[in-house]
C-alpha positions in Angstrom: 29.1 -89.7 68.4 30.9 -86.9 65.4 28.8 -85.6 63.0 29.5 -87.0 59.2 29.6 -84.7 56.3 29.4 -87.1 52.8 30.6 -85.4 49.6 29.0 -87.2 45.9 25.0 -88.7 46.5 25.6 -90.7 44.2 25.6 -94.9 45.4 28.3 -94.4 47.6 27.4 -91.6 49.7 24.4 -92.9 50.0 24.8 -96.4 51.1 27.5 -94.9 54.0 25.0 -92.9 54.7 21.7 -94.9 55.5 25.0 -96.8 57.6 26.1 -93.9 59.6 22.3 -93.1 60.3 22.0 -97.1 61.3 24.6 -96.0 63.8 23.6 -92.9 65.6 26.0 -90.5 63.4 24.2 -87.0 62.7 24.9 -87.2 58.9 24.6 -84.5 56.4 24.7 -85.6 52.6 25.9 -83.1 50.2 25.2 -83.0 46.4 25.7 -80.4 43.2 22.0 -80.6 42.7 19.5 -78.8 44.4 16.7 -80.8 42.8 18.5 -83.7 43.8 18.0 -82.8 47.9 14.1 -83.7 48.3 14.7 -86.8 46.2 17.7 -88.0 49.0 15.6 -86.8 51.9 13.1 -89.6 50.5 15.7 -92.2 48.8 17.9 -92.5 52.7 15.4 -91.8 54.5 15.4 -91.2 58.8 17.0 -88.3 60.1 19.3 -88.0 57.7 20.0 -83.5 56.4 21.0 -83.4 53.2 22.8 -79.6 51.4 25.4 -78.5 48.6 28.7 -80.0 49.0 30.5 -77.0 50.6 27.4 -77.2 53.7 27.9 -81.0 54.3 31.6 -80.3 54.9 30.8 -77.9 57.3 28.4 -79.3 59.3 30.7 -82.7 59.0 33.5 -83.7 61.7 34.1 -86.4 59.7 33.7 -86.0 55.8 33.0 -88.9 52.9 34.6 -88.1 50.4 31.9 -90.2 47.6 32.2 -88.4 44.3 33.8 -90.0 41.1 37.8 -89.4 41.3 37.4 -87.1 38.0 36.3 -84.1 40.2 37.2 -85.4 43.5 39.7 -82.2 43.2 36.9 -79.7 41.8 34.6 -80.6 45.2 37.9 -80.5 47.3 38.6 -77.7 46.0 34.7 -75.9 46.6 34.9 -76.9 49.6 38.0 -74.6 50.6 40.9 -75.1 53.2 39.4 -73.2 55.6 36.6 -75.5 56.1 38.9 -79.0 55.7 41.2 -77.9 58.2 42.0 -80.8 60.7 39.4 -82.5 59.7 39.4 -86.7 58.5 38.1 -87.3 54.6 37.6 -90.6 54.6 38.7 -91.0 51.1 36.1 -93.5 49.2 37.5 -93.1 45.1 39.2 -94.0 42.7 40.6 -92.3 39.8 38.6 -94.0 37.1 38.6 -93.4 33.4 36.3 -92.8 30.9 37.9 -95.3 29.2 35.4 -98.9 28.7 37.1 -101.3 30.9 39.9 -104.1 28.6 39.0 -107.3 29.4 36.8 -106.5 32.9 39.8 -103.9 33.9 39.1 -100.8 34.6 41.9 -98.2 32.8 43.2 -95.2 35.7 44.0 -92.2 35.0 46.8 -91.8 37.2 49.9 -94.5 37.1 51.5 -96.6 40.2 54.3 -94.2 40.5 51.9 -92.0 42.3 48.0 -92.5 44.4 44.9 -90.1 43.6 45.0 -90.3 47.4 48.5 -89.1 47.9 47.9 -86.0 45.3 45.5 -84.9 46.9 47.2 -85.1 50.2 49.5 -83.1 49.0 47.0 -80.6 46.7 44.7 -80.7 50.5 47.7 -80.2 53.4 45.3 -79.1 55.3 43.3 -82.3 56.3 44.1 -85.9 56.9 43.1 -88.0 54.6 42.6 -91.6 55.1 41.6 -94.3 51.9 39.2 -96.3 52.5 35.7 -98.1 51.5 37.5 -97.4 47.6 37.5 -101.2 47.1 34.6 -102.7 47.5 30.8 -102.6 45.7 28.6 -99.8 47.9 26.0 -103.0 48.6 28.2 -104.7 50.4 29.8 -101.4 52.3 27.5 -102.0 55.4 28.1 -105.2 57.2 28.0 -107.4 54.1 26.9 -110.9 54.6 28.7 -113.9 53.0 28.4 -117.6 52.3 31.7 -118.6 53.8 30.8 -116.5 56.9 33.6 -114.7 57.1 34.5 -110.8 57.6 36.1 -108.3 54.7 39.1 -107.2 55.0 38.8 -103.2 54.9 42.4 -101.9 54.0 43.0 -98.3 54.9 45.6 -95.9 54.6 47.1 -92.5 55.3 49.2 -90.3 56.8 47.5 -89.4 60.4 47.6 -92.4 62.6 44.9 -90.7 64.9 42.6 -90.4 61.7 43.4 -93.9 60.8 42.0 -95.1 64.6 39.1 -93.3 64.4 38.3 -94.5 60.8 39.7 -97.6 62.2 36.5 -98.1 64.7 34.1 -97.2 61.8 35.4 -99.7 59.1 35.0 -102.0 62.2 31.6 -101.4 63.9 30.2 -101.6 59.8 31.5 -105.2 59.9 34.9 -105.2 58.2 38.3 -106.5 59.9 40.4 -103.2 59.5 44.3 -103.3 58.3 45.5 -100.6 58.4 48.6 -100.2 55.2 50.7 -97.5 56.6 51.4 -94.3 55.3 49.4 -92.3 52.6 52.1 -94.2 49.9 50.1 -97.0 50.2 47.2 -96.0 48.6 49.2 -96.6 45.2 48.7 -100.7 46.3 44.7 -100.1 47.5 43.6 -97.9 44.4 43.6 -100.6 42.4 42.4 -103.0 44.7 39.3 -101.8 42.9 40.7 -102.8 39.3 40.7 -106.5 40.6 37.4 -106.5 43.1 35.1 -105.4 39.6 36.2 -108.3 37.3 34.5 -110.9 38.4 31.7 -108.1 37.4 32.6 -106.9 34.3 33.3 -109.9 33.2 30.8 -112.9 34.8 28.9 -110.3 36.4 29.1 -111.3 39.7 29.5 -108.3 42.4 28.6 -110.4 45.3 32.3 -111.1 47.0 34.9 -108.5 48.6 38.6 -109.3 49.6 40.3 -110.6 52.6 43.7 -110.9 53.9 44.4 -114.4 55.7 47.2 -115.1 58.2 
């Protein structure tokens, strides 16, 4: 199994780290805070390795970008193009602004003519970005169970077909039916799915749901 480097130590990074460890992936999670590294070892457990962003990125053959959208570009600049060269970057970020949601609808700092992932791919062309894990809560990212018994859909996109195949293997392992929606342009539609997923939570306090494509 390939080494996994997780960039970001919030709820998403921690949840996915636990998932990768569950399935035997060597995993290192990166944080900007050296003080948090010991905390992460205790919180995640298992054989988790910790370090700075650069150390996690150097370790990982597949990287998970799990920081807030506002600092995504800065985090990748810290890592640098040499380390990103040729690596798959699973982009779990969303371009969420600091504004308060309006009637449960999040505000984005991007527009519908260009997604955050497109911007990241253009800025870091040496990496192979695949959008995934951005439209479901962290607590449901690994083998979620629902009353209906149905599997949720994980919508993915990216410009590299081989990278998407590898990511689909992971999302399938993690309990999702995976739908490849095409090139990075599709992130213009996939990123706003985060808005849709969050509305029941902000309006009614309901967070235990997922999206599914029915044929």
